[in-house]
Each structure stands twice: as C-alpha cells, then as structure tokens.
N, CA, C and O of each residue as an XYZ file, in Angstrom:
656
protein
N       1.005     -1.301      0.092
C       0.169     -0.247      0.049
C       1.121      1.010     -0.016
O       2.265      1.016      0.437
N       0.394      2.260     -0.747
C       0.996      3.373     -0.685
C       0.203      5.003     -0.440
O      -0.872      5.338     -0.937
N       1.092      5.856      0.469
C       0.183      6.509      0.864
C       0.450      8.112     -0.415
O       1.570      8.541     -0.693
N      -0.476      8.527     -0.806
C      -0.184      9.771     -1.983
C      -0.607     10.953     -1.471
O      -1.803     10.797     -1.224
N      -0.316     11.903     -1.219
C      -0.889     13.036     -1.535
C      -1.591     13.565     -2.547
O      -1.230     13.213     -3.670
N      -2.757     14.531     -2.447
C      -3.799     14.943     -3.856
C      -4.274     16.232     -3.315
O      -4.341     16.509     -2.117
N      -4.672     17.168     -4.528
C      -4.730     18.255     -4.711
C      -6.109     18.904     -5.054
O      -6.863     17.949     -4.863
N      -6.822     19.854     -5.409
C      -7.793     20.256     -6.264
C      -6.786     20.939     -7.331
O      -5.594     20.653     -7.444
N      -7.465     21.856     -8.059
C      -7.351     22.834     -9.326
C      -6.309     23.593     -8.400
O      -5.085     23.699     -8.334
N      -7.703     24.186     -7.547
C      -6.934     25.821     -7.122
C      -6.093     25.978     -5.920
O      -5.503     26.967     -5.486
N      -6.192     24.608     -5.428
C      -4.979     24.423     -4.444
C      -5.531     24.157     -2.688
O      -5.060     23.682     -1.655
N      -6.633     24.710     -3.090
C      -7.503     24.774     -1.419
C      -7.892     23.312     -0.827
O      -8.121     23.204      0.377
N      -7.951     22.395     -1.535
C      -8.122     21.210     -1.355
C      -6.969     20.413     -0.799
O      -5.981     20.353     -1.530
N      -6.930     19.973      0.022
C      -5.486     19.116      0.182
C      -5.581     17.836      0.628
O      -6.506     17.864      1.439
N      -5.104     16.603      0.555
C      -5.441     15.312      0.795
C      -4.748     14.559      0.604
O      -4.170     14.726     -0.470
N      -4.222     13.013      1.577
C      -3.765     12.042      1.356
C      -4.487     10.805      1.107
O      -5.666     10.685      1.439
N      -3.917     10.005      0.612
C      -5.376      8.851      0.565
C      -4.074      7.894      0.169
O      -3.192      8.263     -0.607
N      -4.107      6.515      0.880
C      -3.578      5.233      0.880
C      -4.463      4.310     -0.651
O      -5.669      4.064     -0.681
N      -3.723      4.050     -1.469
C      -4.028      3.302     -2.711
C      -3.399      1.817     -2.581
O      -2.190      1.739     -2.363
N      -4.306      0.417     -2.729
C      -3.660     -0.486     -2.641
C      -2.510     -0.867     -4.037
O      -1.402     -1.397     -3.958
N      -3.408     -0.273     -5.550
C      -2.838     -0.682     -6.501
C      -3.344      0.172     -7.095
O      -4.343      0.754     -6.673
N      -2.567      0.539     -8.610
C      -1.830      2.220     -9.593
C      -3.101      1.414    -10.258
O      -2.962      2.085    -11.280
N      -4.276      0.522    -10.597
C      -5.424      0.265    -11.460
C      -6.588      1.097    -11.845
O      -7.648      1.258    -11.241
N      -6.071      1.731    -13.275
C      -7.298      3.272    -13.323
C      -8.901      2.000    -14.117
O      -8.903      1.027    -14.871
N     -10.223      2.955    -13.217
C     -11.207      2.246    -13.603
C     -11.168      3.117    -14.426
O     -10.445      4.071    -14.140
N     -12.014      3.162    -15.949
C     -12.444      4.239    -16.640
C     -14.011      4.221    -16.571
O     -14.630      3.223    -16.941
N     -14.555      5.183    -16.159
C     -16.130      4.972    -16.120
C     -16.414      6.036    -17.055
O     -15.841      7.121    -17.160
N     -17.646      5.442    -17.899
C     -17.995      5.792    -19.033
C     -19.903      6.503    -18.524
O     -20.482      7.236    -19.326
N     -20.607      6.098    -17.102
C     -21.498      6.377    -16.695
C     -21.869      7.657    -16.945
O     -20.953      8.470    -16.823
N     -23.309      8.245    -17.369
C     -23.590      9.207    -17.478
C     -23.395     10.601    -16.464
O     -23.186     11.777    -16.761
N     -23.533     10.025    -15.346
C     -22.900     11.150    -14.127
C     -21.866     11.042    -14.482
O     -21.754     11.930    -15.328
N     -20.970     10.533    -14.415
C     -19.447     10.562    -14.495
C     -19.053     11.303    -15.704
O     -17.858     11.590    -15.773
N     -19.699     11.613    -16.520
C     -19.217     12.193    -17.610
C     -20.029     13.484    -17.561
O     -19.238     14.360    -17.909
N     -21.109     13.987    -17.325
C     -21.413     14.648    -16.590
C     -20.375     15.475    -15.447
O     -20.186     16.689    -15.366
N     -20.010     14.795    -14.928
C     -19.001     15.448    -13.596
C     -17.956     15.930    -14.147
O     -17.775     17.144    -14.252
N     -16.827     14.702    -14.728
C     -15.946     15.157    -15.821
C     -15.607     15.842    -16.454
O     -14.655     16.614    -16.343
N     -16.579     15.646    -17.539
C     -16.738     16.624    -18.823
C     -16.131     15.116    -19.860
O     -15.482     15.558    -20.808
N     -16.174     14.079    -19.879
C     -15.882     12.947    -20.417
C     -15.827     11.682    -19.537
O     -16.823     11.275    -18.939
N     -14.371     10.950    -19.470
C     -14.280      9.658    -19.088
C     -13.877      9.914    -17.745
O     -12.759     10.423    -17.652
N     -14.467      9.705    -16.712
C     -14.068      9.763    -15.090
C     -13.239      8.658    -15.351
O     -13.554      7.681    -16.031
N     -11.942      8.892    -14.663
C     -10.831      8.011    -14.122
C     -10.113      7.564    -12.978
O      -8.954      7.925    -12.775
N     -10.615      6.945    -12.365
C     -10.605      6.275    -10.636
C      -9.647      5.482    -10.442
O      -9.515      4.465    -11.123
N      -8.509      5.946     -9.117
C      -8.274      4.915     -8.379
C      -8.808      4.293     -7.579
O      -9.264      5.242     -6.941
N      -9.292      3.073     -6.834
C      -9.747      3.129     -5.738
C      -8.682      2.987     -4.639
O      -7.644      2.332     -4.532
N      -9.467      4.013     -3.730
C      -8.477      4.253     -2.130
C      -8.801      2.915     -1.403
O      -9.679      2.129     -1.762
N      -7.859      2.740     -0.181
C      -7.768      2.554      0.992
C      -8.626      3.139      1.950
O      -8.050      3.704      2.880
N     -10.217      3.145      1.955
C     -10.685      4.016      3.060
C     -10.536      5.251      2.289
O      -9.919      5.423      1.238
N     -11.430      6.351      3.221
C     -11.714      7.541      3.060
C     -10.606      8.346      3.198
O      -9.840      8.340      4.162
N     -10.504      9.331      1.804
C      -9.341     10.029      2.103
C      -9.265     10.927      3.079
O     -10.311     11.279      3.624
N      -7.830     11.551      3.548
C      -7.477     12.028      4.711
C      -7.348     13.851      4.264
O      -6.482     14.369      3.560
N      -8.476     14.493      4.922
C      -8.009     15.954      4.621
C      -6.486     16.708      4.912
O      -5.848     15.702      5.224
N      -5.951     17.326      4.964
C      -5.146     18.188      5.512
C      -5.651     18.731      6.488
O      -6.861     18.927      6.610
N      -4.540     19.132      7.541
C      -5.254     20.386      8.711
C      -5.864     21.388      8.117
O      -7.079     21.199      8.082
N      -5.527     22.375      7.637
C      -6.285     23.683      6.889
C      -6.949     23.533      5.677
O      -7.286     24.493      4.984
N      -7.179     22.205      5.354
C      -8.277     22.162      4.055
C      -9.689     22.373      4.674
O     -10.070     21.850      5.721
N     -10.191     22.952      4.127
C     -12.359     23.058      4.514
C     -12.726     21.661      4.206
O     -12.288     21.043      3.236
N     -13.538     21.202      5.068
C     -14.706     19.371      4.942
C     -14.869     20.332      3.160
O     -14.982     21.555      3.088
N     -14.841     19.505      2.082
C     -15.243     19.421      0.955
C     -17.004     19.504      0.987
O     -17.479     18.835      1.905
N     -18.211     20.360     -0.044
C     -18.845     19.590      0.101
C     -19.211     18.431     -0.679
O     -18.410     18.035     -1.526
N     -20.935     17.492     -0.418
C     -21.016     17.194     -1.459
C     -22.753     16.711     -1.545
O     -23.680     16.807     -0.741
N     -22.638     16.160     -2.938
C     -24.265     15.717     -2.673
C     -24.194     14.535     -3.727
O     -23.402     14.232     -4.619
N     -25.585     13.906     -3.139
C     -25.852     12.548     -3.309
C     -26.325     12.461     -5.167
O     -27.238     13.030     -5.765
N     -25.705     11.903     -5.455
C     -25.373     11.995     -7.333
C     -26.823     11.074     -7.818
O     -27.726     11.242     -8.637
N     -26.489     10.124     -6.898
C     -27.641      8.561     -7.261
C     -28.101      8.139     -5.716
O     -28.117      8.809     -4.684
N     -28.411      6.971     -5.937
C     -29.104      6.156     -4.483
C     -27.983      5.722     -3.841
O     -28.002      5.466     -2.637
N     -26.464      5.552     -4.894
C     -25.673      4.584     -4.495
C     -24.527      5.201     -4.125
O     -23.788      4.535     -3.399
N     -24.089      6.552     -4.496
C     -23.523      7.727     -4.388
C     -23.059      8.850     -4.257
O     -23.430      9.602     -5.159
N     -22.166      9.469     -3.258
C     -21.612     10.733     -3.152
C     -20.363     11.118     -3.938
O     -19.328     10.490     -4.159
N     -20.860     12.624     -4.375
C     -19.318     13.190     -5.447
C     -19.202     14.217     -4.338
O     -20.044     15.057     -4.022
N     -17.817     13.968     -3.718
C     -17.214     15.320     -3.367
C     -16.557     16.385     -4.047
O     -16.041     15.807     -5.004
N     -16.233     17.721     -4.141
C     -15.900     18.634     -4.865
C     -15.181     19.438     -3.969
O     -15.323     19.088     -2.797
N     -14.406     20.469     -4.168
C     -13.935     22.069     -3.418
C     -14.768     22.770     -3.781
O     -15.447     22.884     -4.802
N     -14.679     23.253     -2.856
C     -15.549     24.803     -2.413
C     -15.075     25.643     -3.012
O     -15.874     26.565     -3.170
N     -13.602     25.904     -3.700
C     -13.538     26.911     -4.005
C     -13.230     27.090     -6.122
O     -13.352     27.992     -6.951
N     -12.635     25.063     -6.132
C     -12.710     25.512     -7.646
C     -13.683     24.352     -8.414
O     -13.781     23.986     -9.585
N     -14.252     24.019     -7.335
C     -15.251     22.728     -8.098
C     -14.890     21.559     -8.714
O     -15.577     20.755     -9.343
N     -13.789     21.569     -8.465
C     -12.907     20.450     -9.058
C     -13.386     18.896     -7.914
O     -13.461     18.819     -6.687
N     -13.586     18.025     -8.825
C     -14.238     16.796     -8.409
C     -12.997     16.346     -7.443
O     -11.811     16.377     -7.773
N     -13.510     15.928     -6.197
C     -12.467     15.296     -5.242
C     -12.233     13.694     -5.001
O     -11.213     13.051     -4.756
N     -13.447     13.360     -5.154
C     -13.601     11.984     -4.566
C     -15.145     11.657     -4.972
O     -15.894     12.604     -5.212
N     -15.727     10.011     -5.067
C     -16.938      9.887     -5.173
C     -16.983      8.766     -3.983
O     -15.914      8.253     -3.653
N     -17.609      8.563     -3.644
C     -17.865      7.377     -2.404
C     -19.590      6.909     -2.608
O     -20.670      7.475     -2.442
N     -19.080      5.395     -3.115
C     -20.371      4.228     -2.991
C     -20.950      4.095     -1.391
O     -20.559      3.564     -0.351
N     -21.719      4.625     -1.680
C     -22.734      4.759     -0.084
C     -22.655      3.680      0.709
O     -22.124      3.662      1.819
N     -23.486      2.238     -0.165
C     -23.692      0.873      0.495
C     -22.188      0.106      0.878
O     -21.927     -0.606      1.848
N     -21.424      0.478     -0.117
C     -19.984     -0.246      0.869
C     -19.136      0.580      1.473
O     -18.260      0.143      2.219
N     -19.360      2.433      1.117
C     -18.219      2.776      1.599
C     -16.720      3.156      1.081
O     -15.736      3.730      1.546
N     -17.139      2.435     -0.299
C     -16.197      2.449     -1.291
C     -15.459      4.248     -1.449
O     -16.151      5.200     -1.089
N     -14.302      4.427     -1.909
C     -14.044      5.830     -2.677
C     -12.993      5.376     -3.593
O     -12.176      4.463     -3.708
N     -13.564      6.892     -4.448
C     -12.660      6.444     -5.583
C     -11.947      8.107     -5.952
O     -12.735      9.038     -5.788
N     -10.728      8.414     -6.360
C     -10.427      9.043     -7.002
C      -9.644      9.441     -8.159
O      -8.573      8.910     -8.452
N     -10.307     10.582     -8.955
C      -9.405     10.470     -9.921
C      -7.639     10.639     -9.819
O      -7.109     11.385     -8.995
N      -6.990      9.932    -10.659
C      -6.077      9.709    -10.100
C      -5.098     10.823    -10.752
O      -3.922     10.504    -10.579
N      -5.253     12.006    -11.434
C      -5.130     13.059    -12.085
C      -5.009     13.872    -10.878
O      -4.535     14.987    -11.096
N      -5.260     13.659     -9.859
C      -5.560     14.767     -8.335
C      -4.052     14.109     -7.455
O      -3.449     14.851     -6.680
N      -3.710     13.052     -7.637
C      -2.586     12.746     -7.122
C      -1.397     12.974     -7.699
O      -1.245     12.842     -8.913
N      -0.280     13.399     -6.760
C       0.694     14.135     -7.174
C       2.093     12.660     -7.228
O       2.876     12.330     -6.337
N       1.994     12.339     -8.013
C       2.539     10.702     -8.290
C       4.270     11.364     -9.211
O       4.311     12.448     -9.792
N       5.096     10.706     -9.140
C       6.164     10.883     -9.538
C       6.094      9.958    -10.647
O       5.324      8.998    -10.677
N       7.200     10.372    -11.871
C       7.598      9.638    -13.024
C       6.908      7.756    -13.219
O       6.221      7.139    -14.032
N       7.555      7.503    -12.045
C       7.606      5.730    -11.474
C       6.227      5.090    -11.284
O       5.695      4.174    -11.910
N       5.698      5.978    -10.028
C       4.260      5.828    -10.284
C       3.683      5.961    -11.357
O       3.068      4.950    -11.695
N       3.612      6.994    -12.199
C       2.810      7.453    -13.534
C       3.236      5.987    -14.197
O       2.298      5.220    -14.413
N       4.196      5.665    -14.440
C       4.278      4.388    -15.487
C       3.612      3.101    -15.293
O       3.239      2.290    -16.141
N       3.514      3.058    -13.702
C       2.686      2.271    -13.376
C       1.610      1.922    -13.260
O       1.112      0.797    -13.202
N       0.981      3.450    -13.197
C      -0.994      3.035    -13.984
C      -1.160      2.172    -14.845
O      -0.758      2.400    -15.986
N      -1.648      1.236    -14.605
C      -2.478      0.475    -15.405
C      -4.026      0.512    -15.989
O      -4.593      0.044    -15.002
N      -4.752      0.683    -16.648
C      -5.872      0.477    -16.998
C      -6.158     -0.884    -16.695
O      -5.351     -1.800    -16.854
N      -7.504     -1.027    -16.185
C      -7.388     -2.348    -15.500
C      -9.029     -2.206    -15.938
O      -9.484     -3.345    -16.045
N      -9.702     -1.533    -16.126
C     -11.214     -1.717    -16.780
C     -11.959     -0.463    -17.328
O     -11.622      0.689    -17.053
N     -12.746     -0.717    -17.931
C     -14.062      0.535    -18.350
C     -15.195      0.175    -17.973
O     -15.445     -1.011    -18.185
N     -16.096      0.866    -17.412
C     -16.977      0.304    -16.619
C     -18.363      1.364    -17.389
O     -18.334      2.573    -17.620
N     -19.369      0.472    -17.616
C     -20.553      1.149    -17.724
C     -20.697      1.460    -19.438
O     -21.477      2.277    -19.926
N     -19.835      0.678    -20.120
C     -19.489      0.798    -21.450
C     -20.631      0.836    -22.601
O     -20.323      0.912    -23.791
N     -22.350      0.759    -22.027
C     -22.946      0.729    -22.788
C     -23.540      2.668    -23.085
O     -24.481      3.104    -23.748
N     -22.529      3.355    -22.289
C     -23.459      4.707    -22.459
C     -21.982      5.715    -22.973
O     -21.748      6.923    -22.936
N     -21.117      4.383    -23.493
C     -19.776      5.161    -23.806
C     -20.191      5.480    -25.035
O     -20.737      4.794    -25.899
N     -19.848      6.675    -25.009
C     -20.084      7.569    -26.730
C     -19.183      6.691    -28.120
O     -18.084      6.212    -27.839
N     -19.594      6.574    -29.220
C     -18.987      5.794    -30.404
C     -17.336      6.830    -30.160
O     -16.341      6.162    -29.878
N     -17.213      7.935    -30.248
C     -16.357      8.326    -30.318
C     -14.607      8.121    -29.750
O     -13.456      8.326    -30.137
N     -15.457      7.514    -28.444
C     -14.420      7.664    -27.620
C     -13.863      6.130    -27.440
O     -14.659      5.328    -26.953
N     -12.779      5.743    -27.735
C     -12.255      4.624    -27.556
C     -11.022      4.532    -27.088
O     -10.082      5.062    -27.681
N     -10.864      3.800    -25.890
C      -9.433      3.356    -25.204
C      -8.897      2.062    -25.821
O      -9.600      1.098    -26.128
N      -7.338      2.167    -25.994
C      -6.669      0.762    -26.249
C      -6.445      0.187    -25.665
O      -6.111      0.714    -24.604
N      -6.390     -1.152    -25.681
C      -5.386     -2.106    -24.931
C      -6.111     -3.274    -24.548
O      -6.980     -3.725    -25.294
N      -5.820     -3.830    -23.404
C      -6.084     -5.392    -23.674
C      -7.235     -5.547    -21.574
O      -6.860     -6.212    -20.608
N      -7.633     -5.272    -21.603
C      -8.349     -5.005    -20.015
C     -10.032     -5.342    -20.205
O     -10.673     -5.292    -21.254
N     -10.472     -5.665    -18.968
C     -12.119     -5.907    -18.976
C     -12.810     -4.427    -19.573
O     -12.469     -3.260    -19.378
N     -13.770     -4.932    -20.268
C     -14.784     -3.519    -20.480
C     -16.491     -4.818    -19.465
O     -16.822     -5.947    -19.106
N     -16.676     -4.138    -19.507
C     -18.247     -3.939    -18.425
C     -19.017     -3.077    -17.959
O     -18.925     -2.128    -17.180
N     -20.461     -3.971    -19.073
C     -21.590     -2.685    -18.854
C     -21.851     -2.336    -17.541
O     -21.258     -3.096    -16.777
N     -22.564     -1.407    -16.920
C     -23.357     -1.229    -15.983
C     -24.240     -2.227    -14.924
O     -24.248     -2.165    -13.694
N     -24.608     -2.693    -15.361
C     -25.109     -3.950    -14.972
C     -24.525     -4.949    -14.339
O     -25.003     -5.554    -13.379
N     -23.485     -5.146    -14.855
C     -21.801     -6.303    -14.061
C     -21.651     -5.721    -13.352
O     -21.942     -6.070    -12.208
N     -21.095     -4.463    -13.626
C     -20.370     -3.625    -12.193
C     -21.463     -3.622    -11.120
O     -20.740     -3.844    -10.149
N     -22.711     -3.526    -10.608
C     -23.404     -3.215    -10.195
C     -23.977     -4.556     -9.492
O     -24.558     -4.455     -8.411
N     -23.836     -5.606    -10.014
C     -23.999     -6.948     -9.612
C     -22.837     -6.873     -8.847
O     -22.952     -6.713     -7.632
N     -21.666     -6.969     -9.394
C     -20.563     -7.746     -8.530
C     -20.121     -6.463     -7.362
O     -19.047     -6.607     -6.779
N     -20.730     -5.583     -7.141
C     -20.583     -4.128     -6.322
C     -21.009     -5.026     -4.616
O     -22.025     -5.341     -3.996
N     -19.395     -5.143     -4.438
C     -19.604     -5.668     -3.109
C     -18.450     -4.793     -2.188
O     -18.041     -3.696     -2.570
N     -18.045     -5.357     -1.083
C     -16.893     -4.630     -0.479
C     -15.827     -5.287     -0.667
O     -14.953     -5.605      0.140
N     -15.910     -5.461     -1.644
C     -14.478     -6.267     -1.997
C     -12.910     -5.570     -2.256
O     -12.539     -4.707     -3.051
N     -12.467     -6.047     -1.622
C     -10.743     -4.602     -1.670
C     -10.123     -4.742     -3.124
O     -10.242     -5.892     -3.547
N      -9.600     -4.021     -3.850
C      -8.712     -3.849     -4.750
C      -8.545     -4.592     -5.592
O      -8.816     -4.629     -6.792
N      -7.764     -5.610     -4.459
C      -6.966     -6.622     -5.201
C      -7.583     -7.331     -5.609
O      -7.273     -7.827     -6.693
N      -9.176     -7.862     -4.700
C      -9.997     -9.344     -5.308
C     -10.639     -8.695     -6.792
O     -11.023     -9.455     -7.681
N     -10.703     -7.061     -6.940
C     -11.498     -6.627     -7.834
C     -10.545     -7.089     -9.566
O     -10.676     -7.662    -10.648
N      -9.629     -6.326     -8.727
C      -8.544     -6.696     -9.933
C      -8.204     -8.237    -10.167
O      -7.811     -8.430    -11.317
N      -8.251     -9.334     -9.409
C      -8.187    -10.510    -10.095
C      -9.305    -10.750    -10.590
O      -9.407    -11.370    -11.649
N     -10.551    -10.214     -9.777
C     -11.419    -10.646    -10.996
C     -11.703    -10.389    -12.402
O     -12.241    -11.094    -13.256
N     -11.162     -9.087    -12.446
C     -11.316     -8.589    -13.726
C     -10.067     -9.338    -14.308
O     -10.264     -9.569    -15.501
N      -8.882     -9.786    -13.887
C      -7.718    -10.159    -15.046
C      -8.726    -11.606    -15.025
O      -9.162    -11.935    -16.128
N      -8.956    -12.123    -14.316
C      -9.726    -13.287    -14.817
C     -10.799    -13.304    -15.820
O     -10.824    -14.346    -16.474
N     -11.572    -12.549    -16.076
C     -12.528    -12.291    -17.109
C     -12.551    -11.749    -18.406
O     -13.362    -11.721    -19.331
N     -10.584    -11.016    -18.041
C     -10.392    -10.768    -19.563
C      -9.570    -11.933    -19.992
O      -9.332    -11.788    -21.191
N      -8.859    -13.384    -19.379
C      -8.338    -14.157    -19.606
C      -9.225    -14.760    -19.908
O      -9.396    -14.594    -21.116
N     -10.207    -15.647    -19.350
C     -10.988    -15.752    -20.226
C     -12.119    -15.615    -21.403
O     -12.327    -16.644    -22.045
N     -12.873    -14.443    -21.750
C     -12.676    -13.409    -22.576
C     -12.258    -13.882    -23.631
O     -13.044    -14.498    -24.350
N     -10.985    -13.727    -23.981
C      -9.968    -14.295    -24.364
C      -9.793    -15.287    -25.149
O      -9.364    -15.420    -26.295
N     -10.190    -15.962    -24.357
C      -9.572    -17.528    -24.910
C      -8.478    -18.277    -24.441
O      -8.114    -19.367    -24.885
N      -7.791    -17.407    -23.191
C      -6.804    -18.114    -22.135
C      -7.061    -19.486    -21.390
O      -6.422    -20.537    -21.333
N      -8.190    -19.073    -20.870
C      -8.829    -20.127    -19.805
C     -10.425    -20.080    -20.510
O     -11.044    -19.212    -21.125
N     -10.742    -21.508    -20.071
C     -12.238    -21.689    -20.422
C     -13.260    -21.043    -19.214
O     -13.082    -21.060    -17.996
N     -14.109    -20.612    -19.800
C     -15.518    -19.969    -19.216
C     -15.688    -20.690    -17.882
O     -16.660    -20.444    -17.167
C-alpha cells in the first residue's frame, strides 16, 4: 500500500489517500460523464481520503441512490466519489502527486458502464470492459486486489486463454 498526496485545481483542498494498486477504472456512466466532462478515471482508495489540517471540509451531493460526489468549494474540482452502500472511495488519479515511476505503473484495469460510452471515445489496450449491470452485480465490499483478480480472470476467459 502507498500513501499519496492529492490536491484540487486551485490548491485549496489537500488530502492524503492510501492506494493498494495503481489500477485505473475508466467510468462511462452518464453521471461521471457530466461530472468529469468526459471519461472519469479513478483509482480505488483504501478507506476515506484524509484532509490536510488547513483544508476545508469538502461539500458533496448525492448524485444517485448509490453514491456521493465530493468537490472543492473553491474551484469545483471533483475530489472523490463514495459508494454509500459499501463505503468505497474512488479518486481521480490526476489529482494525485505521482512521481514518474508511479505514473508508469498506472494501468488501465477496466472500462465500466460501457453501454453509455460515446462511439467516438475508444481507449486501446487489453483490459476488462463491463456494462453497468455487470458492475452493479459485483458491487460488493471487495478489496481492490480481489476486484483486480476478478477483472484479470474475466479478461483471460474473454480472450480464450482459459475456459469459462
């Protein structure tokens, strides 16, 4: 597990967050599209992000029955998304102060809510692609490592390297 520092665009909101894996999840749900202006790309945090002592408590709103979206009161920058049923937190990876080595370690683990992905927006690579229904069916308090193992197995079966 690694601890990273993150901050918003204007610098008012500073926080630290623990991350087990540098697996990026690209979300195409319509709520994330509106919130991010495109594809939202998250790392899963290990627990709640910890605000720096002088950072104000970020406002949030319930964007659905499943989640809350936290943002900076100064610049409006999205800070994190919390799944309310499982208390899982997802941080836009671009907010974290990653060094060059950590940036190279980032991998795209999955695209999710692919049924609402715009036709002109295609990412390349070999990783899991999951519909919203598939994501919601497996939405449990799995640790990031278990989720990654599930996604890897799903990919390997999908490309025919293992029987389903």
